[in-house]
C-alpha positions as CSV (number, residue, x, y, z in Angstrom):
1,M,0.0,0.0,-0.1
2,P,1.4,3.4,-0.8
3,D,2.3,5.8,1.8
4,F,0.3,9.1,1.6
5,S,1.3,10.5,4.7
6,R,4.0,13.1,3.0
7,P,4.4,14.4,-0.5
8,R,7.0,12.6,-2.5
9,C,9.1,15.7,-3.3
10,A,9.4,16.8,0.2
11,P,12.4,15.4,2.2
12,P,11.3,14.0,5.6
13,H,13.8,16.3,7.4
14,E,15.5,19.9,6.7
15,P,18.8,21.0,8.1
16,R,18.7,24.6,9.6
17,T,20.8,26.5,12.3
18,L,19.7,28.1,15.6
19,S,21.2,31.1,17.5
20,I,21.0,30.2,21.1
21,E,22.4,32.1,24.2
22,L,23.0,30.1,27.3
23,D,24.8,31.8,30.3
24,G,25.8,34.8,28.1
25,V,27.4,32.6,25.5
26,L,25.8,33.0,21.8
27,R,26.5,30.2,19.5
28,Q,25.1,29.2,16.1
29,V,23.7,25.5,16.6
30,P,23.0,23.1,13.6
31,G,20.2,20.9,13.7
32,T,17.4,19.4,11.9
33,Y,13.6,20.0,11.4
34,H,11.4,16.9,11.0
35,R,8.5,17.3,8.8
36,F,7.4,13.7,8.8
37,G,7.9,10.6,11.0
38,R,8.4,10.0,14.6
39,L,9.8,13.4,15.6
40,V,7.4,15.6,13.2
41,G,7.4,19.3,14.0
42,R,10.3,19.1,16.3
43,F,13.7,20.7,15.8
44,I,16.4,18.4,17.0
45,T,20.1,20.1,17.6
46,A,23.5,18.7,17.1
47,P,25.0,17.1,20.2
48,C,26.7,20.3,21.7
49,F,25.1,20.7,25.1
50,R,26.4,19.8,28.6
51,A,23.8,18.1,31.2
52,V,23.6,16.7,34.6
53,C,21.6,13.7,35.5
54,A,18.9,13.9,38.0
55,A,20.7,10.8,39.7
56,G,23.9,12.8,40.0
57,G,26.9,13.5,37.9
58,E,27.6,14.9,34.6
59,C,26.7,13.2,31.4
60,P,30.2,12.1,29.7
61,A,29.1,12.9,26.3
62,P,27.5,16.1,24.7
63,M,23.7,16.0,24.4
64,R,21.3,17.0,21.8
65,M,18.1,19.5,22.5
66,A,14.8,18.9,21.1
67,L,12.8,21.9,20.4
68,H,9.0,22.3,19.9
69,R,6.8,25.3,18.5
70,P,5.6,27.8,21.0
71,L,2.1,28.6,22.3
72,A,0.7,31.9,23.1
73,T,1.5,31.3,26.8
74,T,5.3,30.3,26.4
75,D,7.8,32.6,28.3
76,R,9.4,34.8,25.3
77,R,12.9,34.0,27.2
78,L,12.8,30.3,25.8
79,I,11.9,31.2,22.4
80,V,14.8,31.0,19.8
81,L,14.9,31.6,16.0
82,D,16.3,29.5,13.2
83,D,17.9,30.7,10.1
84,K,14.4,30.5,8.1
85,R,13.0,33.0,10.9
86,S,10.9,29.9,12.6
87,R,10.3,30.4,16.3
88,W,11.2,27.4,18.7
89,V,11.0,26.9,22.4
90,M,14.1,25.4,24.3
91,S,13.6,22.3,26.2
92,F,16.2,21.5,28.9
93,A,15.1,18.0,29.6
94,T,17.0,15.2,27.9
95,C,17.8,11.5,28.7
96,Y,21.3,9.9,28.9
97,A,21.4,6.0,29.1
98,G,17.8,5.9,30.4
99,R,18.5,8.4,32.9
100,R,16.6,11.9,33.0
101,C,18.9,14.8,32.7
102,V,18.8,18.6,32.5
103,I,20.8,20.6,30.0
104,T,23.0,23.1,31.9
105,G,24.9,24.8,29.1
106,F,27.2,24.2,26.1
107,Y,29.7,21.4,26.1
108,S,33.2,22.7,25.6
């Protein structure tokens, strides 16, 4: 049976770049906007963030950030723009090896 859930001419994801400021540091962060599939409507960044797990300890590898579209009630301080002028809400929750973690800054 053919898949009619997306047009054949549109790729399932699109590379974009975000401008994100954390702790006074502004960086251009590459990522992918997902048009279709499991992550539809999400923007997933490249792994470039430091995170701390709730169980204690810093994650040993850079983490990705998953962003979503803002609502009317979203705090404006959490909204960032991509290179297509689309608005995204930063989410600081992430997981590492099945553990809940919180993004605390850029990975250096």
